[in-house]
N, CA, C and O atoms as a printed pandas DataFrame, in Angstrom:
     atom_number atom_name residue_name chain_id  residue_number  x_coord  y_coord  z_coord
0              1         N          MET        A               1   21.682   22.867   33.221
1              2        CA          MET        A               1   21.013   24.041   33.753
2              3         C          MET        A               1   22.049   24.944   34.413
3              4         O          MET        A               1   22.794   24.497   35.285
4              5         N          PRO        A               2   22.104   26.236   33.996
5              6        CA          PRO        A               2   23.109   27.134   34.576
6              7         C          PRO        A               2   22.864   27.351   36.089
7              8         O          PRO        A               2   21.731   27.321   36.570
8              9         N          VAL        A               3   23.956   27.564   36.794
9             10        CA          VAL        A               3   23.903   27.795   38.224
10            11         C          VAL        A               3   23.442   29.226   38.426
11            12         O          VAL        A               3   23.955   30.133   37.770
12            13         N          GLU        A               4   22.477   29.455   39.328
13            14        CA          GLU        A               4   22.049   30.800   39.625
14            15         C          GLU        A               4   23.030   31.467   40.526
15            16         O          GLU        A               4   23.602   30.816   41.401
16            17         N          LYS        A               5   23.254   32.772   40.346
17            18        CA          LYS        A               5   24.223   33.475   41.180
18            19         C          LYS        A               5   23.709   33.723   42.557
19            20         O          LYS        A               5   22.514   33.940   42.755
20            21         N          SER        A               6   24.584   33.693   43.498
21            22        CA          SER        A               6   24.281   33.924   44.881
22            23         C          SER        A               6   25.485   34.598   45.537
23            24         O          SER        A               6   26.597   34.081   45.430
24            25         N          PRO        A               7   25.302   35.725   46.206
25            26        CA          PRO        A               7   26.476   36.433   46.747
26            27         C          PRO        A               7   27.299   35.659   47.759
27            28         O          PRO        A               7   28.462   35.991   47.988
28            29         N          SER        A               8   26.721   34.632   48.370
29            30        CA          SER        A               8   27.473   33.857   49.366
30            31         C          SER        A               8   27.850   32.483   48.854
31            32         O          SER        A               8   28.466   31.692   49.569
32            33         N          GLN        A               9   27.479   32.201   47.618
33            34        CA          GLN        A               9   27.713   30.856   47.051
34            35         C          GLN        A               9   29.163   30.720   46.489
35            36         O          GLN        A               9   29.657   31.611   45.798
36            37         N          SER        A              10   29.794   29.624   46.796
37            38        CA          SER        A              10   31.074   29.326   46.273
38            39         C          SER        A              10   30.983   29.038   44.782
39            40         O          SER        A              10   29.985   28.475   44.334
40            41         N          ALA        A              11   31.950   29.391   44.033
41            42        CA          ALA        A              11   31.911   29.202   42.570
42            43         C          ALA        A              11   32.023   27.742   42.252
43            44         O          ALA        A              11   32.787   27.031   42.905
44            45         N          PRO        A              12   31.257   27.245   41.230
45            46        CA          PRO        A              12   31.316   25.885   40.807
46            47         C          PRO        A              12   32.482   25.690   39.804
47            48         O          PRO        A              12   32.272   25.358   38.638
48            49         N          ALA        A              13   33.708   25.908   40.303
49            50        CA          ALA        A              13   34.868   25.946   39.464
50            51         C          ALA        A              13   36.118   25.436   40.200
51            52         O          ALA        A              13   36.179   25.465   41.429
52            53         N          THR        A              14   37.113   24.969   39.427
53            54        CA          THR        A              14   38.358   24.524   39.987
54            55         C          THR        A              14   39.491   25.391   39.452
55            56         O          THR        A              14   39.623   25.590   38.244
56            57         N          PHE        A              15   40.300   25.899   40.369
57            58        CA          PHE        A              15   41.453   26.734   40.007
58            59         C          PHE        A              15   42.434   25.915   39.202
59            60         O          PHE        A              15   42.783   24.796   39.578
60            61         N          ILE        A              16   42.883   26.489   38.074
61            62        CA          ILE        A              16   43.865   25.766   37.211
62            63         C          ILE        A              16   45.185   26.496   37.019
63            64         O          ILE        A              16   46.158   25.921   36.531
64            65         N          GLY        A              17   45.212   27.771   37.407
65            66        CA          GLY        A              17   46.487   28.497   37.279
66            67         C          GLY        A              17   46.272   29.967   37.069
67            68         O          GLY        A              17   45.153   30.476   37.133
68            69         N          ILE        A              18   47.394   30.647   36.811
69            70        CA          ILE        A              18   47.376   32.108   36.590
70            71         C          ILE        A              18   47.945   32.431   35.232
71            72         O          ILE        A              18   49.049   32.016   34.880
72            73         N          GLN        A              19   47.160   33.189   34.471
73            74        CA          GLN        A              19   47.640   33.658   33.151
74            75         C          GLN        A              19   48.440   34.930   33.420
75            76         O          GLN        A              19   47.961   35.851   34.081
76            77         N          ASP        A              20   49.660   34.965   32.900
77            78        CA          ASP        A              20   50.515   36.144   33.054
78            79         C          ASP        A              20   49.880   37.398   32.441
79            80         O          ASP        A              20   49.159   37.323   31.446
80            81         N          GLY        A              21   50.157   38.519   33.041
81            82        CA          GLY        A              21   49.710   39.805   32.496
82            83         C          GLY        A              21   50.583   40.143   31.317
83            84         O          GLY        A              21   51.640   39.550   31.101
84            85         N          PHE        A              22   50.109   41.124   30.550
85            86        CA          PHE        A              22   50.901   41.581   29.390
86            87         C          PHE        A              22   50.654   43.080   29.226
87            88         O          PHE        A              22   49.516   43.543   29.154
88            89         N          GLY        A              23   51.767   43.822   29.170
89            90        CA          GLY        A              23   51.659   45.247   29.065
90            91         C          GLY        A              23   50.880   45.829   30.241
91            92         O          GLY        A              23   51.272   45.640   31.393
92            93         N          SER        A              24   49.773   46.540   29.964
93            94        CA          SER        A              24   48.956   47.105   31.032
94            95         C          SER        A              24   47.911   46.123   31.555
95            96         O          SER        A              24   47.203   46.429   32.515
96            97         N          LEU        A              25   47.805   44.921   30.921
97            98        CA          LEU        A              25   46.845   43.925   31.405
98            99         C          LEU        A              25   47.377   43.166   32.617
99           100         O          LEU        A              25   48.502   42.668   32.586
100          101         N          PRO        A              26   46.585   43.072   33.680
101          102        CA          PRO        A              26   47.057   42.378   34.881
102          103         C          PRO        A              26   46.972   40.852   34.684
103          104         O          PRO        A              26   46.297   40.366   33.777
104          105         N          GLU        A              27   47.674   40.114   35.558
105          106        CA          GLU        A              27   47.532   38.668   35.538
106          107         C          GLU        A              27   46.071   38.309   35.918
107          108         O          GLU        A              27   45.367   39.072   36.580
108          109         N          GLU        A              28   45.658   37.108   35.462
109          110        CA          GLU        A              28   44.277   36.644   35.746
110          111         C          GLU        A              28   44.320   35.217   36.312
111          112         O          GLU        A              28   45.027   34.354   35.792
112          113         N          GLU        A              29   43.552   34.986   37.381
113          114        CA          GLU        A              29   43.383   33.639   37.864
114          115         C          GLU        A              29   42.374   32.931   36.893
115          116         O          GLU        A              29   41.372   33.516   36.482
116          117         N          LEU        A              30   42.676   31.697   36.563
117          118        CA          LEU        A              30   41.840   30.934   35.609
118          119         C          LEU        A              30   41.229   29.730   36.347
119          120         O          LEU        A              30   41.849   29.144   37.234
120          121         N          TYR        A              31   40.001   29.385   35.955
121          122        CA          TYR        A              31   39.215   28.328   36.559
122          123         C          TYR        A              31   38.495   27.524   35.473
123          124         O          TYR        A              31   38.092   28.067   34.444
124          125         N          ASN        A              32   38.343   26.218   35.722
125          126        CA          ASN        A              32   37.501   25.352   34.860
126          127         C          ASN        A              32   36.159   25.150   35.572
127          128         O          ASN        A              32   36.102   24.855   36.766
128          129         N          LEU        A              33   35.087   25.319   34.799
129          130        CA          LEU        A              33   33.739   25.195   35.376
130          131         C          LEU        A              33   33.336   23.764   35.558
131          132         O          LEU        A              33   33.545   22.935   34.673
132          133         N          ARG        A              34   32.733   23.450   36.747
133          134        CA          ARG        A              34   32.183   22.140   37.040
134          135         C          ARG        A              34   30.642   22.172   36.816
135          136         O          ARG        A              34   29.989   21.131   36.888
136          137         N          ALA        A              35   30.082   23.345   36.550
137          138        CA          ALA        A              35   28.669   23.526   36.245
138          139         C          ALA        A              35   28.596   24.744   35.327
139          140         O          ALA        A              35   29.473   25.607   35.366
140          141         N          PRO        A              36   27.546   24.815   34.496
141          142        CA          PRO        A              36   27.422   26.000   33.610
142          143         C          PRO        A              36   27.253   27.254   34.433
143          144         O          PRO        A              36   26.616   27.228   35.486
144          145         N          VAL        A              37   27.824   28.363   33.959
145          146        CA          VAL        A              37   27.684   29.647   34.571
146          147         C          VAL        A              37   27.372   30.638   33.448
147          148         O          VAL        A              37   28.190   30.880   32.560
148          149         N          GLY        A              38   26.124   31.220   33.518
149          150        CA          GLY        A              38   25.723   32.108   32.425
150          151         C          GLY        A              38   25.791   31.399   31.106
151          152         O          GLY        A              38   25.238   30.308   30.967
152          153         N          GLU        A              39   26.449   31.981   30.131
153          154        CA          GLU        A              39   26.539   31.354   28.774
154          155         C          GLU        A              39   27.718   30.395   28.665
155          156         O          GLU        A              39   27.943   29.809   27.606
156          157         N          HIS        A              40   28.468   30.231   29.744
157          158        CA          HIS        A              40   29.675   29.351   29.729
158          159         C          HIS        A              40   29.319   27.941   30.151
159          160         O          HIS        A              40   28.853   27.736   31.272
160          161         N          PRO        A              41   29.534   26.921   29.244
161          162        CA          PRO        A              41   29.178   25.544   29.593
162          163         C          PRO        A              41   30.206   24.872   30.534
163          164         O          PRO        A              41   31.303   25.383   30.757
164          165         N          VAL        A              42   29.806   23.726   31.066
165          166        CA          VAL        A              42   30.699   22.907   31.870
166          167         C          VAL        A              42   31.990   22.664   31.095
167          168         O          VAL        A              42   31.986   22.388   29.896
168          169         N          GLY        A              43   33.098   22.777   31.834
169          170        CA          GLY        A              43   34.404   22.534   31.213
170          171         C          GLY        A              43   35.071   23.786   30.632
171          172         O          GLY        A              43   36.243   23.755   30.255
172          173         N          SER        A              44   34.325   24.873   30.566
173          174        CA          SER        A              44   34.935   26.122   30.058
174          175         C          SER        A              44   35.969   26.638   31.002
175          176         O          SER        A              44   35.865   26.441   32.213
176          177         N          THR        A              45   36.984   27.305   30.464
177          178        CA          THR        A              45   37.982   28.020   31.277
178          179         C          THR        A              45   37.543   29.471   31.350
179          180         O          THR        A              45   37.338   30.104   30.314
180          181         N          VAL        A              46   37.396   30.010   32.551
181          182        CA          VAL        A              46   36.985   31.375   32.756
182          183         C          VAL        A              46   37.897   32.039   33.765
183          184         O          VAL        A              46   38.628   31.370   34.495
184          185         N          SER        A              47   37.848   33.358   33.801
185          186        CA          SER        A              47   38.669   34.092   34.761
186          187         C          SER        A              47   37.912   34.313   36.069
187          188         O          SER        A              47   36.689   34.185   36.127
188          189         N          ARG        A              48   38.647   34.639   37.086
189          190        CA          ARG        A              48   38.015   34.954   38.367
190          191         C          ARG        A              48   37.028   36.111   38.214
191          192         O          ARG        A              48   35.957   36.107   38.820
192          193         N          SER        A              49   37.401   37.114   37.388
193          194        CA          SER        A              49   36.506   38.238   37.191
194          195         C          SER        A              49   35.187   37.837   36.548
195          196         O          SER        A              49   34.153   38.435   36.845
196          197         N          THR        A              50   35.203   36.830   35.668
197          198        CA          THR        A              50   33.963   36.320   35.060
198          199         C          THR        A              50   33.074   35.686   36.120
199          200         O          THR        A              50   31.864   35.913   36.136
200          201         N          LEU        A              51   33.663   34.900   36.998
201          202        CA          LEU        A              51   32.903   34.253   38.071
202          203         C          LEU        A              51   32.308   35.341   39.008
203          204         O          LEU        A              51   31.152   35.255   39.423
204          205         N          GLU        A              52   33.123   36.348   39.320
205          206        CA          GLU        A              52   32.607   37.409   40.193
206          207         C          GLU        A              52   31.501   38.238   39.516
207          208         O          GLU        A              52   30.579   38.698   40.189
208          209         N          LYS        A              53   31.586   38.429   38.193
209          210        CA          LYS        A              53   30.549   39.153   37.495
210          211         C          LYS        A              53   29.185   38.384   37.534
211          212         O          LYS        A              53   28.112   38.976   37.425
212          213         N          HIS        A              54   29.289   37.059   37.693
213          214        CA          HIS        A              54   28.107   36.215   37.807
214          215         C          HIS        A              54   27.662   36.040   39.262
215          216         O          HIS        A              54   26.738   35.278   39.548
216          217         N          GLY        A              55   28.336   36.761   40.188
217          218        CA          GLY        A              55   27.900   36.799   41.579
218          219         C          GLY        A              55   28.545   35.734   42.460
219          220         O          GLY        A              55   28.105   35.539   43.594
220          221         N          PHE        A              56   29.547   35.059   41.988
221          222        CA          PHE        A              56   30.219   34.027   42.809
222          223         C          PHE        A              56   31.406   34.616   43.523
223          224         O          PHE        A              56   31.974   35.622   43.099
224          225         N          GLN        A              57   31.785   33.958   44.645
225          226        CA          GLN        A              57   32.953   34.355   45.395
226          227         C          GLN        A              57   33.946   33.201   45.339
227          228         O          GLN        A              57   33.585   32.034   45.187
228          229         N          ILE        A              58   35.199   33.578   45.466
229          230        CA          ILE        A              58   36.283   32.621   45.599
230          231         C          ILE        A              58   36.789   32.733   47.030
231          232         O          ILE        A              58   37.377   33.748   47.404
232          233         N          PHE        A              59   36.563   31.690   47.839
233          234        CA          PHE        A              59   36.941   31.732   49.230
234          235         C          PHE        A              59   38.354   31.126   49.418
235          236         O          PHE        A              59   38.650   30.048   48.903
236          237         N          PRO        A              60   39.217   31.847   50.166
237          238        CA          PRO        A              60   40.591   31.333   50.410
238          239         C          PRO        A              60   40.557   29.932   51.008
239          240         O          PRO        A              60   39.792   29.649   51.930
240          241         N          GLY        A              61   41.391   29.076   50.469
241          242        CA          GLY        A              61   41.518   27.695   51.004
242          243         C          GLY        A              61   40.395   26.761   50.512
243          244         O          GLY        A              61   40.366   25.597   50.911
244          245         N          SER        A              62   39.496   27.223   49.679
245          246        CA          SER        A              62   38.441   26.377   49.187
246          247         C          SER        A              62   38.950   25.592   47.944
247          248         O          SER        A              62   40.007   25.918   47.403
248          249         N          PRO        A              63   38.213   24.582   47.505
249          250        CA          PRO        A              63   38.650   23.827   46.307
250          251         C          PRO        A              63   38.736   24.721   45.085
251          252         O          PRO        A              63   39.433   24.381   44.129
252          253         N          GLU        A              64   38.044   25.861   45.088
253          254        CA          GLU        A              64   38.105   26.786   43.977
254          255         C          GLU        A              64   39.469   27.491   43.889
255          256         O          GLU        A              64   39.882   27.931   42.817
256          257         N          ARG        A              65   40.147   27.587   45.015
257          258        CA          ARG        A              65   41.453   28.323   45.000
258          259         C          ARG        A              65   42.392   27.636   45.976
259          260         O          ARG        A              65   43.535   28.064   46.139
């Protein structure tokens, strides 16, 4: 069951690293999902911006980052 978005809810994801930028594309933080988010199943690798689009926050010092 996908996790419902909540503006104060921590993302159900684990930080795995940063993908380098290329040309005009900026670097992206990458995360592995511990629960489904939207159409992305458990275990998917998604960007921070994808998590934020689904209403999740990445809190400094949390297991997500």
